[in-house]
Each structure stands twice: as C-alpha cells, then as structure tokens.
PDB file of N, CA, C and O in Angstrom, chain B, residues numbered from 101:
ATOM      1  N   MET B 101     -32.648   3.182 -12.133  1.00  0.00           N
ATOM      2  CA  MET B 101     -34.039   2.829 -11.899  1.00  0.00           C
ATOM      3  C   MET B 101     -34.632   3.806 -10.886  1.00  0.00           C
ATOM      4  O   MET B 101     -34.045   4.023  -9.826  1.00  0.00           O
ATOM      5  N   PRO B 102     -35.773   4.390 -11.191  1.00  0.00           N
ATOM      6  CA  PRO B 102     -36.423   5.318 -10.254  1.00  0.00           C
ATOM      7  C   PRO B 102     -36.845   4.606  -8.964  1.00  0.00           C
ATOM      8  O   PRO B 102     -37.086   3.399  -8.953  1.00  0.00           O
ATOM      9  N   LYS B 103     -36.926   5.371  -7.899  1.00  0.00           N
ATOM     10  CA  LYS B 103     -37.389   4.844  -6.619  1.00  0.00           C
ATOM     11  C   LYS B 103     -38.917   4.877  -6.604  1.00  0.00           C
ATOM     12  O   LYS B 103     -39.531   5.915  -6.854  1.00  0.00           O
ATOM     13  N   ILE B 104     -39.516   3.730  -6.307  1.00  0.00           N
ATOM     14  CA  ILE B 104     -40.972   3.629  -6.235  1.00  0.00           C
ATOM     15  C   ILE B 104     -41.352   3.442  -4.771  1.00  0.00           C
ATOM     16  O   ILE B 104     -40.820   2.572  -4.082  1.00  0.00           O
ATOM     17  N   THR B 105     -42.279   4.272  -4.311  1.00  0.00           N
ATOM     18  CA  THR B 105     -42.776   4.180  -2.945  1.00  0.00           C
ATOM     19  C   THR B 105     -44.284   4.016  -3.007  1.00  0.00           C
ATOM     20  O   THR B 105     -44.971   4.742  -3.725  1.00  0.00           O
ATOM     21  N   ILE B 106     -44.797   3.041  -2.236  1.00  0.00           N
ATOM     22  CA  ILE B 106     -46.239   2.838  -2.166  1.00  0.00           C
ATOM     23  C   ILE B 106     -46.668   2.855  -0.704  1.00  0.00           C
ATOM     24  O   ILE B 106     -46.213   2.044   0.103  1.00  0.00           O
ATOM     25  N   TYR B 107     -47.542   3.785  -0.383  1.00  0.00           N
ATOM     26  CA  TYR B 107     -48.145   3.845   0.942  1.00  0.00           C
ATOM     27  C   TYR B 107     -49.373   2.936   0.906  1.00  0.00           C
ATOM     28  O   TYR B 107     -50.209   3.045   0.009  1.00  0.00           O
ATOM     29  N   SER B 108     -49.473   2.039   1.887  1.00  0.00           N
ATOM     30  CA  SER B 108     -50.527   1.032   1.834  1.00  0.00           C
ATOM     31  C   SER B 108     -50.996   0.668   3.233  1.00  0.00           C
ATOM     32  O   SER B 108     -50.475   1.152   4.237  1.00  0.00           O
ATOM     33  N   THR B 109     -51.993  -0.198   3.264  1.00  0.00           N
ATOM     34  CA  THR B 109     -52.393  -0.871   4.496  1.00  0.00           C
ATOM     35  C   THR B 109     -52.454  -2.361   4.188  1.00  0.00           C
ATOM     36  O   THR B 109     -52.555  -2.763   3.029  1.00  0.00           O
ATOM     37  N   MET B 110     -52.391  -3.165   5.227  1.00  0.00           N
ATOM     38  CA  MET B 110     -52.251  -4.598   5.061  1.00  0.00           C
ATOM     39  C   MET B 110     -53.453  -5.262   4.382  1.00  0.00           C
ATOM     40  O   MET B 110     -53.264  -6.202   3.609  1.00  0.00           O
ATOM     41  N   LEU B 111     -54.654  -4.816   4.638  1.00  0.00           N
ATOM     42  CA  LEU B 111     -55.845  -5.502   4.128  1.00  0.00           C
ATOM     43  C   LEU B 111     -56.503  -4.819   2.933  1.00  0.00           C
ATOM     44  O   LEU B 111     -57.638  -5.149   2.588  1.00  0.00           O
ATOM     45  N   CYS B 112     -55.827  -3.889   2.306  1.00  0.00           N
ATOM     46  CA  CYS B 112     -56.401  -3.108   1.210  1.00  0.00           C
ATOM     47  C   CYS B 112     -56.284  -3.860  -0.120  1.00  0.00           C
ATOM     48  O   CYS B 112     -55.174  -4.138  -0.573  1.00  0.00           O
ATOM     49  N   PRO B 113     -57.417  -4.191  -0.751  1.00  0.00           N
ATOM     50  CA  PRO B 113     -57.342  -4.906  -2.030  1.00  0.00           C
ATOM     51  C   PRO B 113     -56.737  -4.059  -3.155  1.00  0.00           C
ATOM     52  O   PRO B 113     -56.099  -4.605  -4.055  1.00  0.00           O
ATOM     53  N   TYR B 114     -56.925  -2.754  -3.118  1.00  0.00           N
ATOM     54  CA  TYR B 114     -56.348  -1.884  -4.143  1.00  0.00           C
ATOM     55  C   TYR B 114     -54.827  -1.817  -3.996  1.00  0.00           C
ATOM     56  O   TYR B 114     -54.101  -1.749  -4.988  1.00  0.00           O
ATOM     57  N   CYS B 115     -54.357  -1.837  -2.753  1.00  0.00           N
ATOM     58  CA  CYS B 115     -52.914  -1.883  -2.507  1.00  0.00           C
ATOM     59  C   CYS B 115     -52.341  -3.175  -3.086  1.00  0.00           C
ATOM     60  O   CYS B 115     -51.295  -3.165  -3.735  1.00  0.00           O
ATOM     61  N   PHE B 116     -53.029  -4.273  -2.848  1.00  0.00           N
ATOM     62  CA  PHE B 116     -52.586  -5.563  -3.363  1.00  0.00           C
ATOM     63  C   PHE B 116     -52.501  -5.534  -4.889  1.00  0.00           C
ATOM     64  O   PHE B 116     -51.522  -6.007  -5.466  1.00  0.00           O
ATOM     65  N   MET B 117     -53.527  -4.979  -5.544  1.00  0.00           N
ATOM     66  CA  MET B 117     -53.529  -4.935  -7.017  1.00  0.00           C
ATOM     67  C   MET B 117     -52.398  -4.051  -7.550  1.00  0.00           C
ATOM     68  O   MET B 117     -51.771  -4.388  -8.554  1.00  0.00           O
ATOM     69  N   ALA B 118     -52.138  -2.931  -6.888  1.00  0.00           N
ATOM     70  CA  ALA B 118     -51.056  -2.045  -7.329  1.00  0.00           C
ATOM     71  C   ALA B 118     -49.705  -2.738  -7.162  1.00  0.00           C
ATOM     72  O   ALA B 118     -48.859  -2.680  -8.055  1.00  0.00           O
ATOM     73  N   LYS B 119     -49.506  -3.393  -6.015  1.00  0.00           N
ATOM     74  CA  LYS B 119     -48.243  -4.096  -5.778  1.00  0.00           C
ATOM     75  C   LYS B 119     -48.082  -5.257  -6.750  1.00  0.00           C
ATOM     76  O   LYS B 119     -46.971  -5.543  -7.195  1.00  0.00           O
ATOM     77  N   ARG B 120     -49.172  -5.924  -7.080  1.00  0.00           N
ATOM     78  CA  ARG B 120     -49.113  -7.033  -8.032  1.00  0.00           C
ATOM     79  C   ARG B 120     -48.668  -6.536  -9.413  1.00  0.00           C
ATOM     80  O   ARG B 120     -47.860  -7.190 -10.071  1.00  0.00           O
ATOM     81  N   LEU B 121     -49.188  -5.390  -9.854  1.00  0.00           N
ATOM     82  CA  LEU B 121     -48.775  -4.838 -11.144  1.00  0.00           C
ATOM     83  C   LEU B 121     -47.280  -4.499 -11.138  1.00  0.00           C
ATOM     84  O   LEU B 121     -46.560  -4.827 -12.081  1.00  0.00           O
ATOM     85  N   LEU B 122     -46.824  -3.848 -10.079  1.00  0.00           N
ATOM     86  CA  LEU B 122     -45.412  -3.486  -9.992  1.00  0.00           C
ATOM     87  C   LEU B 122     -44.530  -4.732  -9.974  1.00  0.00           C
ATOM     88  O   LEU B 122     -43.488  -4.768 -10.628  1.00  0.00           O
ATOM     89  N   THR B 123     -44.946  -5.743  -9.232  1.00  0.00           N
ATOM     90  CA  THR B 123     -44.186  -6.995  -9.153  1.00  0.00           C
ATOM     91  C   THR B 123     -44.174  -7.700 -10.497  1.00  0.00           C
ATOM     92  O   THR B 123     -43.142  -8.226 -10.913  1.00  0.00           O
ATOM     93  N   LYS B 124     -45.319  -7.717 -11.182  1.00  0.00           N
ATOM     94  CA  LYS B 124     -45.415  -8.348 -12.505  1.00  0.00           C
ATOM     95  C   LYS B 124     -44.455  -7.692 -13.500  1.00  0.00           C
ATOM     96  O   LYS B 124     -43.923  -8.356 -14.390  1.00  0.00           O
ATOM     97  N   LYS B 125     -44.244  -6.401 -13.342  1.00  0.00           N
ATOM     98  CA  LYS B 125     -43.327  -5.672 -14.223  1.00  0.00           C
ATOM     99  C   LYS B 125     -41.873  -5.831 -13.773  1.00  0.00           C
ATOM    100  O   LYS B 125     -40.964  -5.273 -14.388  1.00  0.00           O
ATOM    101  N   GLY B 126     -41.657  -6.597 -12.696  1.00  0.00           N
ATOM    102  CA  GLY B 126     -40.303  -6.839 -12.216  1.00  0.00           C
ATOM    103  C   GLY B 126     -39.690  -5.675 -11.470  1.00  0.00           C
ATOM    104  O   GLY B 126     -38.468  -5.544 -11.413  1.00  0.00           O
ATOM    105  N   LEU B 127     -40.532  -4.827 -10.896  1.00  0.00           N
ATOM    106  CA  LEU B 127     -40.063  -3.614 -10.238  1.00  0.00           C
ATOM    107  C   LEU B 127     -39.962  -3.809  -8.730  1.00  0.00           C
ATOM    108  O   LEU B 127     -40.791  -4.485  -8.121  1.00  0.00           O
ATOM    109  N   GLU B 128     -38.950  -3.215  -8.148  1.00  0.00           N
ATOM    110  CA  GLU B 128     -38.819  -3.185  -6.704  1.00  0.00           C
ATOM    111  C   GLU B 128     -39.440  -1.893  -6.203  1.00  0.00           C
ATOM    112  O   GLU B 128     -39.402  -0.866  -6.880  1.00  0.00           O
ATOM    113  N   PHE B 129     -40.011  -1.957  -5.009  1.00  0.00           N
ATOM    114  CA  PHE B 129     -40.639  -0.774  -4.438  1.00  0.00           C
ATOM    115  C   PHE B 129     -40.513  -0.807  -2.926  1.00  0.00           C
ATOM    116  O   PHE B 129     -40.381  -1.864  -2.310  1.00  0.00           O
ATOM    117  N   GLU B 130     -40.558   0.387  -2.348  1.00  0.00           N
ATOM    118  CA  GLU B 130     -40.599   0.519  -0.894  1.00  0.00           C
ATOM    119  C   GLU B 130     -42.059   0.616  -0.503  1.00  0.00           C
ATOM    120  O   GLU B 130     -42.799   1.448  -1.027  1.00  0.00           O
ATOM    121  N   GLU B 131     -42.469  -0.239   0.421  1.00  0.00           N
ATOM    122  CA  GLU B 131     -43.851  -0.209   0.907  1.00  0.00           C
ATOM    123  C   GLU B 131     -43.858   0.383   2.306  1.00  0.00           C
ATOM    124  O   GLU B 131     -43.101  -0.042   3.179  1.00  0.00           O
ATOM    125  N   ILE B 132     -44.722   1.369   2.508  1.00  0.00           N
ATOM    126  CA  ILE B 132     -44.874   2.000   3.816  1.00  0.00           C
ATOM    127  C   ILE B 132     -46.297   1.734   4.287  1.00  0.00           C
ATOM    128  O   ILE B 132     -47.256   2.252   3.715  1.00  0.00           O
ATOM    129  N   ASP B 133     -46.427   0.919   5.339  1.00  0.00           N
ATOM    130  CA  ASP B 133     -47.736   0.561   5.893  1.00  0.00           C
ATOM    131  C   ASP B 133     -48.191   1.679   6.831  1.00  0.00           C
ATOM    132  O   ASP B 133     -47.578   1.921   7.870  1.00  0.00           O
ATOM    133  N   VAL B 134     -49.265   2.350   6.450  1.00  0.00           N
ATOM    134  CA  VAL B 134     -49.770   3.475   7.248  1.00  0.00           C
ATOM    135  C   VAL B 134     -50.915   3.063   8.160  1.00  0.00           C
ATOM    136  O   VAL B 134     -51.480   3.901   8.862  1.00  0.00           O
ATOM    137  N   GLY B 135     -51.262   1.779   8.158  1.00  0.00           N
ATOM    138  CA  GLY B 135     -52.418   1.307   8.910  1.00  0.00           C
ATOM    139  C   GLY B 135     -52.348   1.532  10.408  1.00  0.00           C
ATOM    140  O   GLY B 135     -53.355   1.868  11.032  1.00  0.00           O
ATOM    141  N   ALA B 136     -51.186   1.354  10.988  1.00  0.00           N
ATOM    142  CA  ALA B 136     -51.069   1.446  12.441  1.00  0.00           C
ATOM    143  C   ALA B 136     -50.279   2.665  12.890  1.00  0.00           C
ATOM    144  O   ALA B 136     -49.948   2.797  14.068  1.00  0.00           O
ATOM    145  N   ASN B 137     -49.976   3.556  11.952  1.00  0.00           N
ATOM    146  CA  ASN B 137     -49.137   4.690  12.314  1.00  0.00           C
ATOM    147  C   ASN B 137     -49.715   5.986  11.743  1.00  0.00           C
ATOM    148  O   ASN B 137     -49.510   6.299  10.571  1.00  0.00           O
ATOM    149  N   PRO B 138     -50.439   6.738  12.579  1.00  0.00           N
ATOM    150  CA  PRO B 138     -51.038   7.990  12.107  1.00  0.00           C
ATOM    151  C   PRO B 138     -50.008   8.981  11.561  1.00  0.00           C
ATOM    152  O   PRO B 138     -50.326   9.752  10.656  1.00  0.00           O
ATOM    153  N   GLY B 139     -48.798   8.977  12.085  1.00  0.00           N
ATOM    154  CA  GLY B 139     -47.770   9.884  11.598  1.00  0.00           C
ATOM    155  C   GLY B 139     -47.395   9.591  10.158  1.00  0.00           C
ATOM    156  O   GLY B 139     -47.187  10.511   9.367  1.00  0.00           O
ATOM    157  N   LEU B 140     -47.307   8.306   9.811  1.00  0.00           N
ATOM    158  CA  LEU B 140     -47.000   7.927   8.433  1.00  0.00           C
ATOM    159  C   LEU B 140     -48.162   8.258   7.500  1.00  0.00           C
ATOM    160  O   LEU B 140     -47.950   8.646   6.351  1.00  0.00           O
ATOM    161  N   ARG B 141     -49.390   8.105   7.996  1.00  0.00           N
ATOM    162  CA  ARG B 141     -50.552   8.477   7.173  1.00  0.00           C
ATOM    163  C   ARG B 141     -50.551   9.979   6.925  1.00  0.00           C
ATOM    164  O   ARG B 141     -50.869  10.423   5.822  1.00  0.00           O
ATOM    165  N   ASP B 142     -50.196  10.768   7.940  1.00  0.00           N
ATOM    166  CA  ASP B 142     -50.094  12.219   7.759  1.00  0.00           C
ATOM    167  C   ASP B 142     -49.019  12.559   6.735  1.00  0.00           C
ATOM    168  O   ASP B 142     -49.216  13.437   5.895  1.00  0.00           O
ATOM    169  N   GLU B 143     -47.878  11.865   6.801  1.00  0.00           N
ATOM    170  CA  GLU B 143     -46.802  12.069   5.819  1.00  0.00           C
ATOM    171  C   GLU B 143     -47.310  11.781   4.415  1.00  0.00           C
ATOM    172  O   GLU B 143     -47.052  12.543   3.483  1.00  0.00           O
ATOM    173  N   MET B 144     -48.043  10.661   4.267  1.00  0.00           N
ATOM    174  CA  MET B 144     -48.593  10.283   2.969  1.00  0.00           C
ATOM    175  C   MET B 144     -49.547  11.360   2.460  1.00  0.00           C
ATOM    176  O   MET B 144     -49.464  11.775   1.304  1.00  0.00           O
ATOM    177  N   THR B 145     -50.444  11.806   3.321  1.00  0.00           N
ATOM    178  CA  THR B 145     -51.442  12.810   2.938  1.00  0.00           C
ATOM    179  C   THR B 145     -50.765  14.113   2.509  1.00  0.00           C
ATOM    180  O   THR B 145     -51.184  14.743   1.538  1.00  0.00           O
ATOM    181  N   ASP B 146     -49.735  14.508   3.223  1.00  0.00           N
ATOM    182  CA  ASP B 146     -48.984  15.711   2.838  1.00  0.00           C
ATOM    183  C   ASP B 146     -48.333  15.540   1.470  1.00  0.00           C
ATOM    184  O   ASP B 146     -48.430  16.424   0.619  1.00  0.00           O
ATOM    185  N   ARG B 147     -47.673  14.410   1.258  1.00  0.00           N
ATOM    186  CA  ARG B 147     -46.993  14.171  -0.020  1.00  0.00           C
ATOM    187  C   ARG B 147     -47.983  14.052  -1.166  1.00  0.00           C
ATOM    188  O   ARG B 147     -47.666  14.404  -2.302  1.00  0.00           O
ATOM    189  N   ALA B 148     -49.194  13.552  -0.871  1.00  0.00           N
ATOM    190  CA  ALA B 148     -50.198  13.288  -1.906  1.00  0.00           C
ATOM    191  C   ALA B 148     -51.183  14.439  -2.070  1.00  0.00           C
ATOM    192  O   ALA B 148     -52.287  14.239  -2.575  1.00  0.00           O
ATOM    193  N   ASP B 149     -50.799  15.632  -1.653  1.00  0.00           N
ATOM    194  CA  ASP B 149     -51.642  16.827  -1.803  1.00  0.00           C
ATOM    195  C   ASP B 149     -53.044  16.639  -1.246  1.00  0.00           C
ATOM    196  O   ASP B 149     -54.030  17.030  -1.869  1.00  0.00           O
ATOM    197  N   GLY B 150     -53.120  16.034  -0.059  1.00  0.00           N
ATOM    198  CA  GLY B 150     -54.392  15.901   0.627  1.00  0.00           C
ATOM    199  C   GLY B 150     -55.116  14.588   0.398  1.00  0.00           C
ATOM    200  O   GLY B 150     -56.093  14.306   1.093  1.00  0.00           O
ATOM    201  N   ARG B 151     -54.679  13.789  -0.538  1.00  0.00           N
ATOM    202  CA  ARG B 151     -55.337  12.494  -0.744  1.00  0.00           C
ATOM    203  C   ARG B 151     -55.007  11.597   0.439  1.00  0.00           C
ATOM    204  O   ARG B 151     -53.849  11.476   0.839  1.00  0.00           O
ATOM    205  N   HIS B 152     -56.040  10.969   0.994  1.00  0.00           N
ATOM    206  CA  HIS B 152     -55.839  10.209   2.226  1.00  0.00           C
ATOM    207  C   HIS B 152     -56.154   8.719   2.085  1.00  0.00           C
ATOM    208  O   HIS B 152     -56.011   7.965   3.048  1.00  0.00           O
ATOM    209  N   THR B 153     -56.575   8.294   0.913  1.00  0.00           N
ATOM    210  CA  THR B 153     -56.873   6.883   0.708  1.00  0.00           C
ATOM    211  C   THR B 153     -55.608   6.151   0.270  1.00  0.00           C
ATOM    212  O   THR B 153     -54.670   6.750  -0.257  1.00  0.00           O
ATOM    213  N   VAL B 154     -55.608   4.851   0.500  1.00  0.00           N
ATOM    214  CA  VAL B 154     -54.478   4.031   0.060  1.00  0.00           C
ATOM    215  C   VAL B 154     -54.912   3.165  -1.107  1.00  0.00           C
ATOM    216  O   VAL B 154     -56.084   2.807  -1.217  1.00  0.00           O
ATOM    217  N   PRO B 155     -53.981   2.831  -1.970  1.00  0.00           N
ATOM    218  CA  PRO B 155     -52.577   3.201  -1.928  1.00  0.00           C
ATOM    219  C   PRO B 155     -52.355   4.595  -2.504  1.00  0.00           C
ATOM    220  O   PRO B 155     -53.179   5.113  -3.257  1.00  0.00           O
ATOM    221  N   GLN B 156     -51.240   5.179  -2.136  1.00  0.00           N
ATOM    222  CA  GLN B 156     -50.720   6.376  -2.784  1.00  0.00           C
ATOM    223  C   GLN B 156     -49.323   6.007  -3.262  1.00  0.00           C
ATOM    224  O   GLN B 156     -48.495   5.527  -2.487  1.00  0.00           O
ATOM    225  N   ILE B 157     -49.072   6.236  -4.538  1.00  0.00           N
ATOM    226  CA  ILE B 157     -47.869   5.730  -5.180  1.00  0.00           C
ATOM    227  C   ILE B 157     -47.042   6.894  -5.719  1.00  0.00           C
ATOM    228  O   ILE B 157     -47.568   7.844  -6.299  1.00  0.00           O
ATOM    229  N   PHE B 158     -45.731   6.787  -5.508  1.00  0.00           N
ATOM    230  CA  PHE B 158     -44.788   7.801  -5.962  1.00  0.00           C
ATOM    231  C   PHE B 158     -43.681   7.134  -6.761  1.00  0.00           C
ATOM    232  O   PHE B 158     -43.174   6.079  -6.380  1.00  0.00           O
ATOM    233  N   ILE B 159     -43.315   7.750  -7.854  1.00  0.00           N
ATOM    234  CA  ILE B 159     -42.131   7.356  -8.613  1.00  0.00           C
ATOM    235  C   ILE B 159     -41.168   8.518  -8.489  1.00  0.00           C
ATOM    236  O   ILE B 159     -41.425   9.621  -8.972  1.00  0.00           O
ATOM    237  N   ASP B 160     -40.042   8.244  -7.823  1.00  0.00           N
ATOM    238  CA  ASP B 160     -39.147   9.294  -7.351  1.00  0.00           C
ATOM    239  C   ASP B 160     -39.995  10.260  -6.534  1.00  0.00           C
ATOM    240  O   ASP B 160     -40.633   9.822  -5.577  1.00  0.00           O
ATOM    241  N   ASP B 161     -40.036  11.521  -6.851  1.00  0.00           N
ATOM    242  CA  ASP B 161     -40.849  12.464  -6.077  1.00  0.00           C
ATOM    243  C   ASP B 161     -42.162  12.799  -6.774  1.00  0.00           C
ATOM    244  O   ASP B 161     -42.896  13.677  -6.320  1.00  0.00           O
ATOM    245  N   ARG B 162     -42.463  12.113  -7.863  1.00  0.00           N
ATOM    246  CA  ARG B 162     -43.708  12.378  -8.591  1.00  0.00           C
ATOM    247  C   ARG B 162     -44.840  11.521  -8.028  1.00  0.00           C
ATOM    248  O   ARG B 162     -44.731  10.297  -7.955  1.00  0.00           O
ATOM    249  N   HIS B 163     -45.911  12.173  -7.639  1.00  0.00           N
ATOM    250  CA  HIS B 163     -47.099  11.467  -7.158  1.00  0.00           C
ATOM    251  C   HIS B 163     -47.881  10.974  -8.362  1.00  0.00           C
ATOM    252  O   HIS B 163     -48.346  11.774  -9.175  1.00  0.00           O
ATOM    253  N   VAL B 164     -48.028   9.669  -8.480  1.00  0.00           N
ATOM    254  CA  VAL B 164     -48.783   9.133  -9.615  1.00  0.00           C
ATOM    255  C   VAL B 164     -50.211   8.778  -9.234  1.00  0.00           C
ATOM    256  O   VAL B 164     -51.022   8.475 -10.109  1.00  0.00           O
ATOM    257  N   GLY B 165     -50.537   8.811  -7.936  1.00  0.00           N
ATOM    258  CA  GLY B 165     -51.903   8.568  -7.512  1.00  0.00           C
ATOM    259  C   GLY B 165     -52.097   7.209  -6.883  1.00  0.00           C
ATOM    260  O   GLY B 165     -51.195   6.660  -6.250  1.00  0.00           O
ATOM    261  N   GLY B 166     -53.303   6.671  -7.071  1.00  0.00           N
ATOM    262  CA  GLY B 166     -53.664   5.401  -6.478  1.00  0.00           C
ATOM    263  C   GLY B 166     -53.606   4.256  -7.474  1.00  0.00           C
ATOM    264  O   GLY B 166     -52.978   4.352  -8.529  1.00  0.00           O
ATOM    265  N   CYS B 167     -54.270   3.182  -7.115  1.00  0.00           N
ATOM    266  CA  CYS B 167     -54.250   1.968  -7.923  1.00  0.00           C
ATOM    267  C   CYS B 167     -54.815   2.209  -9.327  1.00  0.00           C
ATOM    268  O   CYS B 167     -54.197   1.821 -10.318  1.00  0.00           O
ATOM    269  N   ASP B 168     -55.964   2.835  -9.413  1.00  0.00           N
ATOM    270  CA  ASP B 168     -56.576   3.092 -10.727  1.00  0.00           C
ATOM    271  C   ASP B 168     -55.675   3.977 -11.588  1.00  0.00           C
ATOM    272  O   ASP B 168     -55.551   3.765 -12.794  1.00  0.00           O
ATOM    273  N   ASP B 169     -55.053   4.963 -10.957  1.00  0.00           N
ATOM    274  CA  ASP B 169     -54.142   5.852 -11.685  1.00  0.00           C
ATOM    275  C   ASP B 169     -52.933   5.073 -12.206  1.00  0.00           C
ATOM    276  O   ASP B 169     -52.506   5.274 -13.343  1.00  0.00           O
ATOM    277  N   LEU B 170     -52.386   4.192 -11.383  1.00  0.00           N
ATOM    278  CA  LEU B 170     -51.238   3.389 -11.786  1.00  0.00           C
ATOM    279  C   LEU B 170     -51.584   2.498 -12.970  1.00  0.00           C
ATOM    280  O   LEU B 170     -50.818   2.407 -13.929  1.00  0.00           O
ATOM    281  N   HIS B 171     -52.737   1.841 -12.903  1.00  0.00           N
ATOM    282  CA  HIS B 171     -53.158   0.973 -14.005  1.00  0.00           C
ATOM    283  C   HIS B 171     -53.429   1.769 -15.282  1.00  0.00           C
ATOM    284  O   HIS B 171     -53.131   1.297 -16.379  1.00  0.00           O
ATOM    285  N   ALA B 172     -53.987   2.965 -15.149  1.00  0.00           N
ATOM    286  CA  ALA B 172     -54.225   3.808 -16.325  1.00  0.00           C
ATOM    287  C   ALA B 172     -52.901   4.216 -16.967  1.00  0.00           C
ATOM    288  O   ALA B 172     -52.777   4.226 -18.191  1.00  0.00           O
ATOM    289  N   LEU B 173     -51.916   4.551 -16.143  1.00  0.00           N
ATOM    290  CA  LEU B 173     -50.592   4.882 -16.682  1.00  0.00           C
ATOM    291  C   LEU B 173     -49.987   3.688 -17.416  1.00  0.00           C
ATOM    292  O   LEU B 173     -49.344   3.843 -18.454  1.00  0.00           O
ATOM    293  N   ASP B 174     -50.202   2.502 -16.864  1.00  0.00           N
ATOM    294  CA  ASP B 174     -49.672   1.302 -17.506  1.00  0.00           C
ATOM    295  C   ASP B 174     -50.354   1.054 -18.851  1.00  0.00           C
ATOM    296  O   ASP B 174     -49.690   0.748 -19.841  1.00  0.00           O
ATOM    297  N   ARG B 175     -51.674   1.186 -18.884  1.00  0.00           N
ATOM    298  CA  ARG B 175     -52.414   0.959 -20.133  1.00  0.00           C
ATOM    299  C   ARG B 175     -52.010   1.945 -21.230  1.00  0.00           C
ATOM    300  O   ARG B 175     -51.961   1.591 -22.408  1.00  0.00           O
ATOM    301  N   SER B 176     -51.724   3.169 -20.835  1.00  0.00           N
ATOM    302  CA  SER B 176     -51.365   4.200 -21.824  1.00  0.00           C
ATOM    303  C   SER B 176     -49.905   4.111 -22.260  1.00  0.00           C
ATOM    304  O   SER B 176     -49.511   4.749 -23.236  1.00  0.00           O
ATOM    305  N   GLY B 177     -49.097   3.322 -21.543  1.00  0.00           N
ATOM    306  CA  GLY B 177     -47.672   3.230 -21.844  1.00  0.00           C
ATOM    307  C   GLY B 177     -46.840   4.268 -21.118  1.00  0.00           C
ATOM    308  O   GLY B 177     -45.611   4.234 -21.175  1.00  0.00           O
ATOM    309  N   GLU B 178     -47.508   5.197 -20.430  1.00  0.00           N
ATOM    310  CA  GLU B 178     -46.782   6.273 -19.744  1.00  0.00           C
ATOM    311  C   GLU B 178     -45.998   5.761 -18.537  1.00  0.00           C
ATOM    312  O   GLU B 178     -44.983   6.351 -18.168  1.00  0.00           O
ATOM    313  N   LEU B 179     -46.459   4.667 -17.916  1.00  0.00           N
ATOM    314  CA  LEU B 179     -45.748   4.130 -16.767  1.00  0.00           C
ATOM    315  C   LEU B 179     -44.339   3.693 -17.179  1.00  0.00           C
ATOM    316  O   LEU B 179     -43.371   3.982 -16.475  1.00  0.00           O
ATOM    317  N   ASP B 180     -44.223   3.005 -18.305  1.00  0.00           N
ATOM    318  CA  ASP B 180     -42.903   2.577 -18.772  1.00  0.00           C
ATOM    319  C   ASP B 180     -42.011   3.779 -19.078  1.00  0.00           C
ATOM    320  O   ASP B 180     -40.802   3.728 -18.848  1.00  0.00           O
ATOM    321  N   THR B 181     -42.593   4.847 -19.588  1.00  0.00           N
ATOM    322  CA  THR B 181     -41.836   6.065 -19.859  1.00  0.00           C
ATOM    323  C   THR B 181     -41.319   6.674 -18.561  1.00  0.00           C
ATOM    324  O   THR B 181     -40.161   7.086 -18.482  1.00  0.00           O
ATOM    325  N   LEU B 182     -42.177   6.731 -17.540  1.00  0.00           N
ATOM    326  CA  LEU B 182     -41.743   7.266 -16.243  1.00  0.00           C
ATOM    327  C   LEU B 182     -40.629   6.426 -15.638  1.00  0.00           C
ATOM    328  O   LEU B 182     -39.686   6.958 -15.052  1.00  0.00           O
ATOM    329  N   LEU B 183     -40.742   5.126 -15.781  1.00  0.00           N
ATOM    330  CA  LEU B 183     -39.759   4.224 -15.193  1.00  0.00           C
ATOM    331  C   LEU B 183     -38.428   4.255 -15.942  1.00  0.00           C
ATOM    332  O   LEU B 183     -37.380   3.939 -15.379  1.00  0.00           O
ATOM    333  N   ALA B 184     -38.483   4.634 -17.199  1.00  0.00           N
ATOM    334  CA  ALA B 184     -37.254   4.705 -17.987  1.00  0.00           C
ATOM    335  C   ALA B 184     -36.390   5.891 -17.585  1.00  0.00           C
ATOM    336  O   ALA B 184     -35.200   5.954 -17.894  1.00  0.00           O
ATOM    337  N   GLY B 185     -37.017   6.823 -16.892  1.00  0.00           N
ATOM    338  CA  GLY B 185     -36.213   7.897 -16.354  1.00  0.00           C
ATOM    339  C   GLY B 185     -36.415   9.201 -16.974  1.00  0.00           C
ATOM    340  O   GLY B 185     -35.774  10.176 -16.583  1.00  0.00           O
TER     341      GLY B 185
END
C-alpha cells in the first residue's frame, strides 16, 4: 500500500473533505498539521512546488495536489490506479 501524506490545518474544511474521502476508501494516511508550525508549512510548500494552501496531498512521493485534485482523481478512477501501486 502506498504511503499517503496530507498536510493540513485543524479548521480547514477542504482538509476535512479530503480526509473524509480517504477514510471512506478505507485508506490510512499520515496527517501533518502545519497550522502552528511554520517549518512544516515551509516543508509542505517545498514538496508541493510552491503551493502553500492546505491540504496538500502526496501518494508516496507524487504530489497529487489539494482537495479538488484528489476528488477529480477519484472521479476519473485514477486515484485507485495510483493506490494500486
């Protein structure tokens, strides 16, 4: 199973929706809260090629984007392909 990492903040509704989709699919993920830690937000921004909004989601080392990007991948069936390895 690929490693899923989601950079988020506690009160972000888009983060909640992305985590809900992953949970609904029965997937485990590592959540990194960048709300109170500028160093973690900088790490996220570097990994996400300059994107600074949350959530930023990674499957293994592939940046898949934010909540809308994750849902689009799911609708197209590509998310299941990425998760299959």
